[in-house]
C-alpha positions as CSV (number, residue, x, y, z in Angstrom):
1,M,-29.3,10.8,144.5
2,R,-33.2,10.6,144.0
3,L,-36.2,10.8,146.6
4,D,-36.7,7.0,147.2
5,H,-39.7,6.9,149.5
6,I,-41.7,8.8,152.2
7,A,-42.6,7.3,155.4
8,Y,-45.9,7.9,157.2
9,R,-46.6,6.7,160.8
10,V,-50.4,7.1,161.1
11,K,-53.6,6.2,163.4
12,N,-54.9,4.1,160.5
13,R,-52.7,2.7,157.9
14,Q,-55.8,1.1,155.7
15,K,-57.2,4.3,155.4
16,T,-54.2,6.4,154.9
17,A,-53.1,3.9,152.1
18,Q,-56.4,3.9,150.5
19,F,-56.1,7.6,150.2
20,F,-52.9,7.5,147.9
21,I,-54.3,4.7,146.1
22,D,-57.8,6.5,145.3
23,A,-56.3,10.2,145.1
24,L,-52.7,9.7,143.8
25,G,-53.0,6.4,142.0
26,Y,-50.6,4.3,144.1
27,K,-50.7,0.5,144.0
28,L,-50.2,-1.9,146.7
29,Q,-46.7,-3.4,146.8
30,Q,-46.7,-5.5,150.0
31,E,-48.2,-5.7,153.3
32,F,-46.5,-7.0,156.7
33,T,-46.7,-7.2,160.3
34,L,-43.6,-6.7,162.6
35,D,-43.3,-8.2,165.8
36,F,-41.3,-6.4,168.7
37,G,-42.5,-8.6,171.6
38,G,-44.6,-8.4,174.4
39,G,-47.7,-7.9,172.1
40,K,-46.1,-4.7,170.3
41,T,-46.6,-4.7,166.7
42,A,-46.3,-2.5,163.7
43,D,-48.5,-3.2,160.6
44,C,-46.8,-1.9,157.4
45,I,-48.0,-1.3,153.7
46,A,-45.7,-0.3,150.9
47,L,-47.2,1.3,148.0
48,E,-45.6,1.8,144.4
49,P,-46.4,4.9,142.3
50,P,-48.7,4.5,139.3
51,E,-45.9,5.0,136.7
52,K,-43.9,1.9,137.8
53,I,-43.0,-0.4,135.2
54,P,-43.4,-4.0,136.4
55,N,-40.0,-5.9,136.4
56,T,-38.0,-2.7,135.7
57,P,-34.8,-2.3,137.0
58,W,-33.7,1.2,138.1
59,C,-31.2,1.7,135.3
60,W,-31.1,-0.6,132.0
61,Q,-29.4,-0.3,128.8
62,V,-31.3,0.9,125.6
63,Q,-30.5,0.4,122.1
64,F,-31.4,3.5,120.1
65,G,-32.2,3.4,116.6
66,E,-33.1,6.0,113.8
67,G,-34.9,9.0,115.2
68,W,-33.2,9.5,118.3
69,P,-30.7,12.2,117.1
70,I,-29.2,13.8,120.1
71,P,-26.7,16.3,119.4
72,G,-23.1,15.3,120.4
73,I,-23.7,11.5,120.6
74,V,-22.9,9.4,117.8
75,D,-22.8,5.8,119.1
76,Y,-26.3,4.9,120.6
77,S,-25.5,1.2,121.5
78,N,-24.4,1.4,125.0
79,A,-26.4,4.7,126.2
80,I,-27.9,4.3,129.8
81,V,-31.2,5.6,130.4
82,K,-32.3,6.2,134.1
83,Y,-35.8,5.8,134.6
84,H,-37.1,8.3,137.6
85,M,-40.5,7.8,139.1
86,A,-42.2,9.1,142.0
87,P,-41.2,7.9,145.4
88,E,-42.6,4.6,147.0
89,I,-44.8,5.5,149.8
90,F,-44.6,3.5,153.4
91,V,-47.2,3.4,155.8
92,S,-47.4,2.1,159.4
93,D,-49.4,2.1,162.4
94,G,-49.0,0.3,165.6
95,N,-51.0,-0.7,168.8
96,E,-50.4,1.3,171.8
97,G,-47.1,0.9,173.5
98,S,-45.4,0.1,170.6
99,I,-42.7,2.0,168.7
100,V,-45.1,3.3,165.9
101,G,-48.1,3.7,168.3
102,D,-46.1,5.8,170.7
103,W,-44.8,8.0,168.1
104,V,-48.5,8.6,166.6
105,A,-49.7,9.1,170.0
106,A,-47.1,11.8,170.7
107,R,-48.5,13.8,167.8
108,G,-52.0,14.0,169.1
109,G,-52.9,10.6,167.6
110,V,-52.5,12.1,164.1
111,G,-49.0,11.0,163.3
112,G,-47.4,12.2,160.0
113,I,-44.3,12.1,158.2
114,H,-41.7,10.0,160.0
115,H,-38.7,10.2,157.4
116,I,-37.7,10.9,154.0
117,A,-35.6,8.5,152.4
118,Y,-33.0,9.1,149.7
119,Q,-31.4,6.3,147.4
120,V,-27.6,6.8,147.1
121,E,-24.7,4.9,145.4
122,S,-23.2,4.2,149.1
123,V,-24.9,4.3,152.2
124,E,-21.5,4.2,154.1
125,R,-19.7,7.0,152.0
126,I,-22.8,9.2,152.6
127,M,-22.5,8.3,156.6
128,E,-19.1,9.2,156.4
129,E,-19.6,12.5,154.5
130,W,-22.4,13.6,156.7
131,K,-20.6,13.0,159.9
132,A,-17.4,14.9,158.7
133,K,-19.3,17.8,157.8
134,G,-21.6,17.8,160.8
135,Y,-24.8,17.3,158.8
136,A,-26.4,14.8,161.2
137,E,-26.1,12.1,163.8
138,F,-27.2,8.9,162.8
139,T,-29.4,6.5,165.0
140,S,-26.8,3.5,164.3
141,E,-23.1,3.2,164.0
142,Q,-23.5,0.9,161.0
143,P,-26.0,0.5,158.2
144,M,-28.9,-2.2,158.1
145,K,-28.1,-4.7,155.6
146,C,-30.4,-7.4,153.8
147,P,-29.6,-8.9,150.3
148,G,-29.6,-6.2,147.9
149,L,-30.6,-3.4,150.3
150,T,-28.5,-1.3,152.7
151,Q,-30.2,1.6,155.0
152,V,-29.7,3.9,157.7
153,F,-31.5,6.7,159.6
154,T,-30.3,10.1,160.7
155,K,-31.6,11.4,164.0
156,P,-34.0,14.5,163.6
157,S,-31.8,17.3,161.7
158,E,-31.3,20.4,163.7
159,L,-31.9,22.1,160.4
160,T,-35.0,20.7,159.2
161,G,-36.3,18.6,162.0
162,V,-36.5,15.9,159.5
163,I,-35.3,12.1,159.9
164,Y,-33.5,11.3,156.8
165,E,-32.9,8.0,155.5
166,F,-30.2,6.8,153.0
167,I,-31.1,3.7,151.1
168,E,-29.0,1.9,148.6
169,R,-31.0,-0.9,146.5
170,S,-30.8,-3.2,143.6
171,E,-34.4,-3.8,143.6
172,F,-37.4,-2.0,144.7
173,G,-39.2,-3.2,147.8
174,F,-38.6,-3.4,151.7
175,C,-36.8,-5.7,153.8
176,K,-39.0,-6.6,157.1
177,E,-36.0,-7.2,159.0
178,N,-34.2,-4.0,158.1
179,V,-37.6,-2.2,158.7
180,K,-38.0,-3.7,162.3
181,N,-34.2,-2.6,163.1
182,L,-34.7,0.9,161.5
183,M,-37.8,1.3,163.7
184,E,-35.9,0.2,166.7
185,S,-33.2,2.7,165.9
186,T,-35.7,5.5,166.3
187,K,-37.2,4.5,169.5
188,G,-37.6,7.6,171.7
189,L,-37.1,10.0,168.7
């Protein structure tokens, strides 16, 4: 399990994203608008951390040669190296009356961290485990799915007040349809 991304709902996504770019070296990954109908929208920016290596999968095989003496390992030919980087950042704002706009307005117009996402091997397994142990309730009965991406939100934790997202992915990035469905699942929280 690793910290995958931190999602912010804010008054001005452009200024907030620029802060992460200037202050922490993040890079623009993608921007998109979600339409919830009736003129209600959410505008979103996904940022990737500065140390992301382009076109690098989460895990890859590395052939180790001379100069890699790791005690206890004799055959390096099939070693798996896990690349861990800082979390992605997701920033959204929305117009008055939208899911995001209302959430920000309810927090004095400032907004803040909406949820923290953890990448897991199986979203379904984590949901079963957390339900059985009474750790959290979820905002939907089943996770949201797009090709290469499965996600679900908890309701705010009684212990931390935080909404947790569990995400299972084969690639980096976000799926607009999942984002929209996830936002709708938290309407009123």
